[in-house]
KOLBA-77741 format. One line per 5 residues: for each residue z, x, y of N, C-alpha, C, O. Coordinates in Angstrom, 1 decimal, padded with zeros to 4 digits, m for minus. Layout:
<atoms>
Z:X:Y:Z:X:Y:Z:X:Y:Z:X:Y  ...
</atoms>
This chain:
<atoms>
m020.3:013.8:m059.3:m020.5:013.0:m058.8:m022.3:013.3:m058.7:m022.8:014.3:m058.1  m023.2:012.3:m059.3:m024.4:012.9:m058.8:m025.4:012.7:m057.5:m025.6:011.6:m057.0  m025.8:013.7:m057.2:m026.7:013.1:m056.0:m028.0:013.1:m056.0:m028.5:014.2:m055.6  m028.6:012.3:m056.2:m029.8:012.0:m056.4:m030.9:011.3:m054.9:m030.9:010.2:m054.5  m031.5:012.2:m054.3:m032.1:012.1:m053.0:m033.4:011.5:m053.5:m034.1:011.8:m054.4
m033.6:010.5:m052.5:m035.0:009.7:m052.9:m035.3:009.2:m051.4:m034.4:008.8:m050.7  m036.9:009.2:m051.0:m037.5:008.9:m049.7:m038.3:007.3:m050.0:m039.3:007.1:m050.8  m037.8:006.6:m049.3:m038.3:005.2:m049.6:m038.2:004.4:m048.1:m037.2:004.2:m047.5  m039.1:004.2:m047.7:m039.5:003.6:m046.0:m037.9:002.2:m046.3:m037.5:001.9:m047.5  m037.3:001.8:m045.1:m036.7:001.4:m045.0:m036.8:m000.1:m045.5:m035.9:m000.6:m046.3
m037.6:m000.6:m045.0:m038.0:m002.4:m045.5:m038.0:m002.4:m046.9:m037.8:m003.5:m047.5  m038.3:m001.2:m047.7:m038.7:m001.3:m049.1:m037.3:m001.6:m050.0:m037.2:m002.4:m050.9  m036.2:m000.8:m049.5:m034.9:m000.8:m049.6:m034.3:m002.3:m049.8:m033.7:m002.4:m050.9  m034.3:m003.1:m049.1:m034.3:m004.6:m049.1:m035.1:m005.1:m050.2:m034.6:m006.2:m050.5  m036.2:m004.8:m051.1:m036.6:m005.7:m052.4:m036.0:m004.3:m053.5:m036.1:m004.6:m054.7
m035.6:m003.3:m053.2:m035.2:m002.7:m054.0:m033.6:m002.5:m054.7:m033.2:m001.9:m055.7  m032.5:m003.5:m053.4:m031.2:m003.4:m053.6:m030.8:m004.8:m053.3:m030.2:m005.2:m052.3  m031.3:m005.8:m054.7:m030.7:m007.2:m054.0:m029.5:m007.8:m053.4:m029.4:m008.9:m052.8  m028.4:m006.7:m053.6:m027.2:m006.8:m053.3:m026.7:m006.5:m052.2:m025.5:m006.4:m051.9  m027.9:m006.5:m051.1:m027.3:m005.9:m049.6:m026.8:m007.1:m048.9:m027.2:m008.3:m049.2
m026.2:m007.0:m048.2:m025.4:m007.8:m047.1:m026.4:m008.3:m045.9:m027.2:m007.5:m045.5  m026.2:m009.6:m045.3:m027.3:m010.0:m044.5:m027.3:m009.2:m043.3:m028.3:m009.1:m042.6  m026.0:m008.6:m043.0:m026.2:m007.5:m042.0:m026.9:m006.6:m042.1:m027.6:m006.3:m041.2  m027.0:m005.5:m043.6:m027.7:m004.7:m044.0:m028.7:m004.9:m043.9:m029.3:m004.1:m043.4  m029.2:m005.8:m044.2:m030.9:m006.3:m044.4:m031.5:m006.7:m042.8:m032.6:m006.8:m042.4
m030.2:m006.8:m042.1:m030.7:m007.2:m040.9:m031.2:m005.6:m040.0:m032.0:m005.4:m039.1  m030.4:m004.7:m040.5:m030.6:m003.8:m039.6:m031.7:m002.9:m040.3:m032.1:m002.1:m039.5  m032.3:m002.8:m041.8:m033.3:m002.5:m042.6:m034.3:m003.0:m042.1:m035.2:m002.1:m041.9  m034.6:m004.5:m041.6:m035.5:m004.9:m041.0:m035.8:m004.5:m039.6:m036.9:m004.5:m039.3  m034.7:m004.0:m038.6:m035.3:m003.4:m037.1:m036.1:m002.0:m037.6:m036.8:m001.4:m036.8
m035.9:m001.6:m038.7:m036.5:000.0:m038.6:m038.1:m000.1:m038.3:m038.5:m000.9:m039.2  m039.1:000.3:m037.6:m040.0:000.1:m037.4:m040.6:001.8:m037.2:m040.2:002.7:m036.5  m041.7:001.7:m038.2:m042.7:002.9:m038.6:m043.9:003.5:m037.7:m044.6:002.7:m037.1  m044.0:004.7:m037.5:m045.2:004.8:m036.7:m046.2:004.9:m037.5:m045.7:005.1:m038.7  m047.6:005.0:m037.6:m048.6:004.7:m038.3:m049.8:006.2:m038.0:m050.3:006.2:m036.9
m050.0:007.0:m038.6:m051.2:007.6:m038.0:m051.8:008.2:m039.1:m051.2:008.3:m040.2  m053.2:008.6:m039.0:m054.1:009.4:m040.3:m053.9:010.8:m040.1:m053.6:011.4:m039.1  m054.1:011.3:m041.1:m054.3:012.9:m041.4:m055.4:013.0:m042.1:m055.5:012.6:m043.2  m056.3:013.7:m041.5:m057.6:014.1:m042.2:m058.0:015.4:m042.2:m058.2:016.0:m041.1  m058.2:016.3:m043.6:m058.8:017.3:m043.8:m060.3:017.4:m044.0:m061.1:016.6:m044.3
m060.5:018.5:m043.7:m061.7:018.6:m043.3:m062.2:019.9:m043.9:m062.1:020.9:m043.2  m062.8:020.1:m045.1:m063.2:021.3:m045.6:m064.5:021.8:m045.7:m065.4:020.9:m045.9  m064.9:022.9:m045.5:m066.2:023.3:m045.0:m066.3:024.6:m045.9:m065.4:025.3:m046.3  m067.9:024.8:m046.0:m068.4:025.9:m046.7:m067.9:027.3:m046.6:m067.4:027.5:m045.5  m067.9:028.4:m047.5:m067.7:029.3:m047.1:m068.5:030.1:m045.6:m068.0:030.8:m044.8
m069.8:029.7:m045.6:m070.3:030.5:m044.3:m070.2:029.6:m043.1:m071.1:029.6:m042.3  m069.2:028.9:m043.1:m068.5:028.2:m041.7:m067.8:028.9:m041.2:m066.9:029.4:m041.8  m068.0:029.1:m039.8:m066.9:029.9:m039.0:m066.2:029.0:m037.7:m066.7:028.9:m036.5  m065.0:028.4:m038.0:m064.6:027.7:m036.7:m064.0:028.7:m035.8:m062.9:029.4:m036.1  m064.8:028.8:m034.8:m064.5:029.7:m033.4:m063.5:028.8:m032.3:m063.7:028.4:m031.2
m062.2:028.6:m033.1:m061.3:028.1:m032.2:m060.1:029.3:m031.4:m059.8:030.2:m032.0  m059.6:029.2:m030.3:m059.0:030.3:m030.1:m057.2:030.1:m030.4:m056.2:030.7:m030.1  m057.5:029.2:m031.1:m055.9:028.8:m031.6:m055.7:028.7:m033.5:m056.6:028.4:m034.3  m054.6:029.0:m033.8:m054.7:028.6:m035.3:m054.0:027.2:m035.4:m054.2:026.6:m036.5  m053.1:026.6:m034.5:m052.8:025.3:m034.6:m052.6:025.0:m033.1:m052.4:025.9:m032.3
m052.6:023.8:m032.8:m052.5:023.7:m031.7:m051.9:021.5:m031.5:m052.4:020.6:m032.1  m050.9:021.6:m030.7:m050.2:020.3:m030.7:m051.0:019.5:m029.5:m050.4:019.9:m028.4  m051.7:018.8:m029.3:m052.6:017.8:m028.4:m052.0:016.6:m027.7:m051.7:015.5:m028.3  m051.9:017.1:m026.1:m050.8:015.9:m025.6:m052.0:015.5:m024.3:m051.7:014.8:m023.3  m053.2:015.9:m024.6:m054.1:015.1:m023.5:m055.4:014.4:m024.2:m056.5:014.3:m023.7
m054.8:013.9:m025.4:m056.4:012.7:m025.9:m055.5:011.9:m026.6:m054.4:012.2:m027.1  m056.3:010.7:m026.3:m055.6:009.4:m026.9:m055.4:009.2:m028.5:m054.6:008.5:m029.0  m056.4:010.1:m029.1:m056.6:009.9:m030.6:m055.8:011.0:m031.5:m055.0:011.0:m032.5  m056.3:012.2:m030.7:m055.6:013.3:m031.5:m054.5:014.0:m031.2:m054.5:014.5:m030.0  m053.4:014.4:m032.3:m052.2:014.6:m032.1:m052.2:016.2:m032.0:m051.8:016.8:m031.0
m052.7:016.7:m033.2:m052.4:018.0:m034.0:m053.7:018.4:m034.7:m054.4:017.7:m035.4  m053.8:019.6:m034.5:m055.0:020.1:m035.4:m054.5:021.7:m035.8:m053.7:022.4:m035.2  m055.1:022.0:m036.8:m054.5:023.3:m037.7:m055.8:023.8:m038.4:m056.4:023.0:m039.1  m056.0:024.9:m038.3:m057.5:025.6:m038.9:m056.6:026.3:m040.2:m055.5:026.7:m040.0  m057.0:026.4:m041.1:m056.4:027.1:m042.3:m058.0:027.6:m042.8:m059.1:026.9:m042.9
m057.7:029.1:m043.2:m056.4:029.8:m043.2:m055.6:030.4:m042.2:m054.5:030.9:m042.4  m056.3:030.3:m041.1:m055.7:031.0:m040.0:m054.4:030.9:m039.8:m053.7:031.9:m039.8  m054.1:029.4:m039.6:m052.5:029.0:m039.6:m051.3:029.6:m040.5:m050.2:030.0:m040.3  m052.1:029.3:m041.6:m050.6:030.0:m042.5:m051.1:031.5:m042.6:m050.4:032.0:m043.5  m052.0:032.5:m042.0:m052.3:033.6:m042.0:m052.4:034.2:m043.7:m051.9:035.3:m044.0
m052.8:033.5:m044.3:m053.1:034.1:m046.0:m054.3:034.8:m046.1:m054.5:035.6:m047.0  m055.3:034.5:m044.7:m056.6:035.1:m045.1:m057.7:034.6:m045.8:m057.5:033.6:m046.5  m058.9:034.9:m045.8:m060.2:033.9:m046.4:m060.3:034.3:m047.8:m060.6:035.4:m048.2  m060.0:033.4:m048.5:m060.2:033.4:m050.1:m061.9:033.6:m050.4:m062.8:032.9:m049.9  m062.1:034.6:m051.3:m063.5:034.8:m051.4:m063.9:033.4:m052.1:m063.4:032.7:m053.0
m065.4:033.1:m051.3:m066.2:031.9:m051.8:m065.5:030.4:m051.7:m065.8:029.4:m052.3  m064.4:030.6:m050.7:m063.6:029.3:m050.4:m063.6:029.5:m048.7:m063.1:030.5:m048.1  m064.5:028.1:m048.0:m064.3:028.1:m046.7:m063.4:027.5:m045.8:m062.6:026.8:m046.4  m063.3:027.6:m044.6:m062.3:027.4:m043.8:m062.4:026.1:m043.9:m063.4:025.5:m044.1  m060.6:025.2:m043.6:m060.7:023.9:m043.3:m060.0:023.5:m042.1:m059.4:024.4:m041.5
m060.0:022.0:m041.6:m059.6:021.9:m040.4:m058.7:020.7:m040.8:m059.1:019.8:m041.4  m057.2:020.9:m040.3:m056.1:019.7:m040.5:m056.3:018.8:m039.1:m056.5:019.3:m038.1  m056.1:017.2:m039.2:m055.8:016.6:m038.1:m055.2:015.6:m038.3:m055.4:015.1:m039.4  m054.5:015.2:m037.3:m053.2:014.5:m037.3:m053.7:013.1:m036.1:m053.8:013.5:m035.0  m053.9:012.2:m036.3:m054.1:011.3:m035.1:m052.8:010.8:m034.6:m051.9:010.6:m035.4
m052.6:010.5:m033.3:m051.5:009.8:m032.2:m051.1:008.9:m032.7:m051.9:008.1:m033.2  m050.1:008.6:m032.7:m049.1:007.0:m033.3:m050.0:006.1:m032.8:m050.8:005.5:m033.6  m050.1:005.7:m031.5:m050.7:004.6:m031.1:m052.2:004.6:m031.4:m052.8:003.5:m031.5  m053.0:005.6:m031.6:m054.4:005.6:m032.3:m054.0:005.1:m033.7:m054.7:004.2:m034.1  m053.2:005.4:m034.4:m052.7:005.0:m035.7:m052.5:003.9:m036.1:m052.9:003.4:m037.1
m051.7:003.4:m035.2:m051.5:001.9:m035.3:m052.0:001.1:m035.3:m051.8:000.2:m036.0  m053.4:001.4:m034.1:m054.5:000.4:m034.0:m055.3:000.4:m035.0:m055.7:m000.7:m035.4  m055.6:001.6:m035.6:m056.6:002.0:m036.4:m056.5:002.3:m037.7:m057.3:003.0:m038.4  m055.4:001.8:m038.1:m054.9:002.3:m039.4:m056.1:001.5:m040.6:m056.9:002.2:m041.2  m056.1:000.4:m040.6:m057.2:m000.4:m041.6:m058.8:000.0:m041.2:m059.7:m000.4:m041.9
m059.0:000.7:m040.3:m060.5:000.8:m040.1:m061.2:002.2:m040.5:m060.5:003.2:m040.5  m062.2:002.3:m040.7:m062.9:003.2:m041.4:m063.5:004.2:m039.9:m064.0:003.6:m038.9  m063.3:005.5:m040.0:m063.9:006.3:m038.9:m065.0:007.0:m039.0:m065.5:007.0:m040.1  m065.6:007.6:m037.9:m066.7:008.7:m038.1:m066.0:009.8:m037.7:m064.9:009.7:m037.2  m066.6:010.8:m037.9:m066.2:012.5:m037.2:m066.2:012.4:m036.0:m066.8:011.5:m035.4
m065.4:013.4:m035.6:m066.0:013.6:m033.8:m066.9:014.1:m034.0:m067.1:014.7:m035.1  m067.8:014.1:m033.0:m068.9:015.0:m032.9:m068.9:016.1:m032.6:m068.0:016.1:m031.7  m069.5:017.5:m032.6:m069.9:019.1:m032.4:m068.8:019.5:m033.8:m068.3:020.6:m033.9  m068.7:018.8:m034.5:m068.6:019.6:m035.9:m069.4:020.1:m036.4:m070.5:019.6:m036.2  m069.2:021.2:m037.4:m070.2:021.1:m038.5:m069.9:020.4:m039.8:m068.7:020.4:m040.2
m070.9:019.8:m040.6:m070.7:019.0:m041.4:m069.8:019.4:m042.4:m069.9:020.6:m042.8  m068.8:018.7:m043.0:m067.7:019.1:m044.3:m068.5:019.0:m045.2:m069.5:018.3:m045.3  m067.9:019.9:m046.3:m068.1:019.8:m047.7:m067.4:018.4:m048.4:m067.9:017.6:m049.1  m066.5:018.5:m048.1:m065.5:017.3:m048.5:m064.4:017.1:m047.3:m064.0:017.8:m046.4  m064.1:015.9:m047.8:m063.5:015.4:m046.6:m062.0:014.5:m047.6:m062.1:013.9:m048.6
m061.0:014.7:m046.9:m059.6:013.9:m047.4:m059.0:012.9:m046.0:m059.0:013.3:m044.9  m058.7:011.8:m046.4:m058.1:011.4:m045.5:m057.2:010.5:m045.7:m057.6:009.6:m046.4  m056.0:010.5:m045.2:m054.8:009.9:m045.4:m054.4:009.2:m044.4:m054.3:009.6:m043.2  m054.2:007.6:m045.1:m053.5:006.7:m044.3:m052.3:006.9:m044.3:m051.9:006.4:m045.3  m051.1:007.4:m043.6:m050.4:007.5:m043.3:m049.4:006.3:m042.9:m048.9:006.5:m041.8
m048.9:005.3:m043.5:m048.7:004.2:m043.1:m047.2:004.2:m042.4:m046.9:003.6:m041.4  m046.3:004.9:m043.2:m045.2:005.6:m042.7:m045.1:006.8:m042.3:m044.8:007.6:m043.2  m045.2:007.1:m041.2:m045.2:008.8:m040.8:m044.2:009.0:m040.6:m043.6:009.9:m041.3  m043.4:008.2:m039.3:m041.7:008.7:m039.1:m041.3:007.6:m038.3:m042.1:006.8:m037.9  m040.1:007.4:m037.9:m039.7:006.2:m037.5:m040.0:006.0:m036.2:m040.2:007.2:m035.7
m040.1:005.3:m035.4:m040.6:004.8:m034.5:m039.7:004.1:m033.3:m039.9:004.0:m032.1  m038.8:003.6:m034.3:m037.0:003.0:m033.7:m036.3:002.8:m035.2:m036.7:002.6:m036.4  m034.9:002.9:m034.4:m034.1:003.0:m035.9:m033.0:002.8:m034.8:m033.1:003.0:m033.6  m031.9:002.4:m035.6:m030.7:002.1:m034.5:m029.3:002.1:m035.4:m028.2:001.5:m035.2  m029.5:002.9:m036.4:m028.1:003.0:m037.3:m027.3:004.4:m036.8:m027.9:005.3:m036.1
m026.0:004.4:m037.2:m025.0:005.5:m036.8:m025.1:006.7:m038.0:m024.1:007.2:m038.4  m026.7:007.2:m038.6:m026.6:008.2:m039.4:m026.9:007.9:m040.6:m027.6:008.6:m041.2  m026.3:006.7:m041.1:m026.2:006.4:m042.6:m025.9:005.2:m042.6:m025.5:004.7:m041.5  m026.1:004.1:m043.9:m026.0:002.8:m044.4:m025.4:003.2:m045.7:m026.0:003.7:m046.5  m023.9:002.8:m045.8:m023.0:002.7:m047.2:m024.0:001.2:m047.8:m023.9:000.1:m047.2
m024.6:001.3:m048.8:m024.9:000.2:m049.6:m023.9:m000.4:m050.6:m023.9:m001.6:m050.9  m023.0:000.3:m051.1:m022.1:000.2:m052.0:m020.6:001.3:m051.9:m020.8:002.5:m051.8  m019.3:000.8:m052.0:m018.1:001.5:m052.1:m018.3:002.0:m053.8:m018.9:003.1:m054.0  m017.9:001.5:m054.7:m018.0:001.7:m056.0:m018.9:001.1:m056.7:m018.8:m000.1:m056.5  m020.0:001.5:m057.6:m020.3:003.2:m057.2:m020.9:003.6:m055.7:m021.6:002.9:m055.1
m020.6:004.6:m055.3:m020.9:005.1:m054.1:m022.1:005.4:m054.1:m022.5:006.2:m054.8  m023.1:004.6:m053.0:m024.3:004.4:m052.9:m024.7:004.8:m051.4:m024.2:003.9:m050.8  m025.2:005.5:m050.6:m025.1:005.8:m049.7:m026.9:006.2:m049.2:m027.6:007.1:m049.8  m027.3:005.4:m048.1:m028.5:005.6:m047.5:m028.6:006.2:m046.2:m028.0:005.8:m045.2  m029.5:007.6:m046.1:m029.8:008.4:m044.8:m031.2:008.3:m044.8:m032.0:007.8:m045.5
m031.4:009.0:m043.5:m032.7:009.7:m043.0:m033.0:009.1:m041.7:m032.3:008.4:m041.0  m034.2:009.7:m041.5:m034.9:009.4:m039.9:m034.4:007.6:m039.8:m033.8:007.3:m038.8  m034.6:006.7:m040.6:m034.5:005.3:m040.8:m033.1:004.6:m040.0:m032.9:003.6:m039.4  m032.1:005.9:m040.3:m030.6:005.7:m039.7:m030.3:006.4:m038.5:m029.1:006.3:m038.0  m031.2:007.1:m037.8:m030.4:008.3:m036.9:m032.6:008.1:m036.2:m033.2:007.1:m036.1
m032.9:009.1:m036.1:m034.2:009.2:m035.2:m035.1:010.3:m035.8:m034.9:011.5:m036.1  m036.2:009.7:m035.7:m037.3:011.0:m036.5:m037.6:012.3:m035.6:m038.7:012.3:m034.9  m037.0:013.1:m035.7:m037.1:014.6:m035.4:m036.1:015.7:m036.2:m035.1:015.2:m036.8  m036.3:017.0:m036.2:m035.4:017.6:m036.7:m033.8:017.2:m036.7:m032.9:017.4:m037.5  m033.6:016.8:m035.5:m031.8:016.7:m035.2:m031.7:015.2:m035.6:m030.6:014.7:m035.7
m032.8:014.5:m035.8:m032.0:013.3:m036.8:m031.7:013.5:m037.6:m030.5:013.1:m037.9  m032.5:014.3:m038.5:m032.5:014.5:m039.8:m031.0:015.2:m040.2:m030.4:014.9:m041.2  m030.5:016.2:m039.4:m029.6:016.9:m039.1:m028.3:016.1:m039.1:m027.3:016.3:m039.8  m028.6:015.0:m037.9:m027.4:014.0:m037.9:m027.2:013.1:m038.9:m026.1:012.5:m039.2  m028.5:012.7:m039.6:m028.1:011.9:m040.7:m027.9:012.8:m041.8:m026.8:012.3:m042.2
m028.0:013.5:m042.3:m027.5:014.7:m043.3:m025.8:014.4:m043.3:m025.2:013.8:m044.1  m025.3:015.2:m042.0:m024.0:015.6:m041.3:m023.1:013.7:m041.8:m022.0:013.5:m042.3  m024.2:012.7:m041.3:m023.0:011.5:m041.6:m023.0:011.3:m043.0:m021.9:011.0:m043.5  m024.1:011.5:m043.8:m023.4:011.1:m045.2:m022.7:012.0:m046.0:m022.1:011.6:m047.0  m022.9:013.7:m045.4:m021.9:014.2:m046.0:m020.5:014.0:m045.6:m019.6:014.5:m046.4
m020.3:013.3:m044.3:m019.1:013.0:m044.1:m018.2:011.9:m045.0:m017.1:012.0:m045.3  m019.2:010.9:m045.3:m019.1:009.4:m046.1:m018.6:010.2:m047.8:m017.7:010.0:m048.5  m019.7:011.0:m048.0:m019.4:012.0:m049.5:m018.0:012.5:m049.4:m017.1:012.2:m050.3  m017.7:013.2:m048.4:m016.6:014.0:m048.7:m015.1:012.8:m048.5:m014.0:012.7:m049.0  m015.8:012.3:m047.7:m014.2:011.1:m047.5:m014.0:010.3:m048.9:m013.0:009.6:m049.1
m014.9:010.3:m049.8:m015.1:009.7:m051.2:m014.7:010.4:m052.2:m014.5:010.0:m053.4  m014.4:011.8:m051.9:m013.9:012.6:m053.1:m012.3:012.3:m053.4:m011.7:012.9:m054.3
</atoms>
């Protein structure tokens, strides 16, 4: 039995599998994803980012949710000729509201030499509601799993994986 994992947003499965039942399509249509931005700012080697942390979860800001300073976060040490970088993830509400807009840099930062902005349309599931998996076909066996079929955190991933494993084991 071949097991080939593929990541695809739940709503796109409706376009991929034309043989889905009305009930399966309905379940997939109810999955809602959060959206956010991820921005990487790359600085010249002479820039020093004086933050007292390597990475930080931000709970008191409407825009920013997570910030990390490289190479401090990965503890790899500064490479010769390579400056530091700052990675910033927005909050879900900010990402949903502003996904299609361009944004300026926050004030108070040095001017980066390069910027990489990722519009992350399918960041994680915002609401799902299945029991960990969806069996698309019995023969040949085709099972879908992931956070779209449970909930979007580590526990949800484990829950979905175990649910898919039970289906695969029962089919042997």
